[in-house]
C-alpha positions as CSV (number, residue, x, y, z in Angstrom):
1,M,1.0,29.9,27.9
2,Q,4.2,27.7,26.0
3,K,3.3,26.7,22.7
4,H,1.9,22.7,22.1
5,I,3.8,22.0,18.7
6,T,7.6,23.2,18.4
7,I,9.8,22.9,14.5
8,R,13.6,23.2,13.9
9,P,15.6,22.1,11.4
10,A,17.3,18.3,12.6
11,E,20.9,18.8,12.9
12,G,22.9,16.8,10.7
13,T,22.3,14.2,8.7
14,W,19.3,11.7,9.2
15,V,18.2,8.2,7.2
16,V,15.5,5.8,6.9
17,R,16.3,2.6,6.3
18,A,13.4,-0.2,5.8
19,G,14.6,-4.4,5.4
20,G,17.6,-3.2,5.1
21,A,17.6,-0.7,2.4
22,V,18.2,3.3,2.9
23,I,14.5,4.8,1.9
24,A,16.1,8.4,2.9
25,E,18.6,10.4,3.2
26,S,18.5,14.2,4.1
27,R,20.4,17.0,5.6
28,N,17.1,19.4,5.1
29,A,14.7,16.6,7.9
30,L,12.9,18.4,10.2
31,E,12.2,18.3,13.7
32,L,8.9,18.0,15.3
33,T,8.3,17.7,19.2
34,E,4.1,17.7,20.2
35,G,3.6,18.3,24.0
36,D,5.5,16.0,26.0
37,M,5.9,12.9,23.2
38,P,9.1,12.3,22.0
39,F,10.1,14.4,19.3
40,V,9.9,13.2,15.3
41,I,12.0,13.5,12.8
42,Y,10.2,14.8,9.2
43,F,11.8,14.2,5.7
44,P,11.7,16.4,2.6
45,R,9.5,14.4,0.2
46,S,12.7,15.1,-1.8
47,D,14.5,13.5,-0.4
48,V,12.5,10.1,0.9
49,A,12.9,7.1,-2.6
50,M,9.1,7.3,-3.0
51,A,10.0,3.9,-5.6
52,F,9.8,2.7,-2.1
53,L,6.5,3.4,-0.7
54,D,2.9,2.7,-2.1
55,S,-0.3,5.1,-0.8
56,S,-2.2,3.7,2.0
57,D,-6.0,3.9,2.1
58,H,-5.8,5.0,5.7
59,S,-6.0,8.1,6.6
60,T,-6.1,10.5,10.6
61,T,-6.9,13.5,12.3
62,C,-5.1,15.4,14.4
63,P,-6.2,18.4,16.2
64,H,-3.2,20.5,15.7
65,K,-1.8,18.8,12.5
66,G,-4.6,18.0,10.9
67,D,-5.9,15.4,7.9
68,A,-2.8,12.5,7.8
69,S,-2.7,10.9,4.7
70,Y,0.0,7.2,4.8
71,F,2.0,5.1,2.6
72,D,2.8,1.9,3.3
73,I,7.0,0.2,2.9
74,M,7.8,-2.0,0.0
75,S,11.0,-3.8,0.9
76,K,12.5,-7.4,-0.8
77,S,11.2,-9.2,2.2
78,M,8.2,-7.4,3.3
79,T,5.6,-4.6,3.4
80,Y,5.7,-2.2,6.5
81,K,1.7,-1.3,6.9
82,N,0.6,2.2,6.9
83,A,4.0,2.7,8.1
84,V,5.0,6.7,6.8
85,W,2.5,9.6,7.0
86,S,2.8,13.3,5.7
87,Y,0.1,16.1,6.4
88,T,-0.4,17.6,2.6
89,D,-2.9,20.8,3.4
90,P,-1.0,21.5,7.1
91,K,-2.6,23.4,9.7
92,P,-0.5,27.0,9.3
93,E,0.8,26.6,12.4
94,V,2.7,24.0,10.6
95,A,2.8,24.3,7.5
96,D,6.7,23.9,7.8
97,I,5.8,20.0,7.8
98,K,3.9,20.7,4.2
99,D,5.5,17.9,1.6
100,H,7.5,16.4,3.9
101,L,7.2,12.5,5.6
102,A,7.2,10.8,8.5
103,F,8.1,6.9,9.4
104,Y,7.1,4.8,12.3
105,V,10.1,3.5,14.1
106,Q,9.6,-0.7,14.5
107,D,11.0,-3.7,13.4
108,G,12.6,-3.5,10.1
109,V,12.3,0.6,10.0
110,T,15.1,2.5,11.6
111,V,15.2,6.4,11.3
112,E,19.0,7.7,12.7
113,R,21.2,10.9,13.0
114,V,24.7,9.0,11.3
């Protein structure tokens, strides 16, 4: 039986830009693939400019990863609501993403390998 989720080191340097500002840059990001969905890059919290993020009341539950908490991105031009998520206490099978953040790609928010 194949694993539903795979996590591996993301090759290269990855950057998140929001409203034109770089808010995360990492050579230690993780690439998470879940089923047939596109991979998601998870950034170590230590590589994210947390001053740009504001905790949100929003939360979700994933049967494979656990409970996710969310953050808004506060840029000079706008607020990107619930644009960032994190599993602070992930299920043991995905423990590698603890203390990591992932970002929703949308108009004004990019995640790219540089």
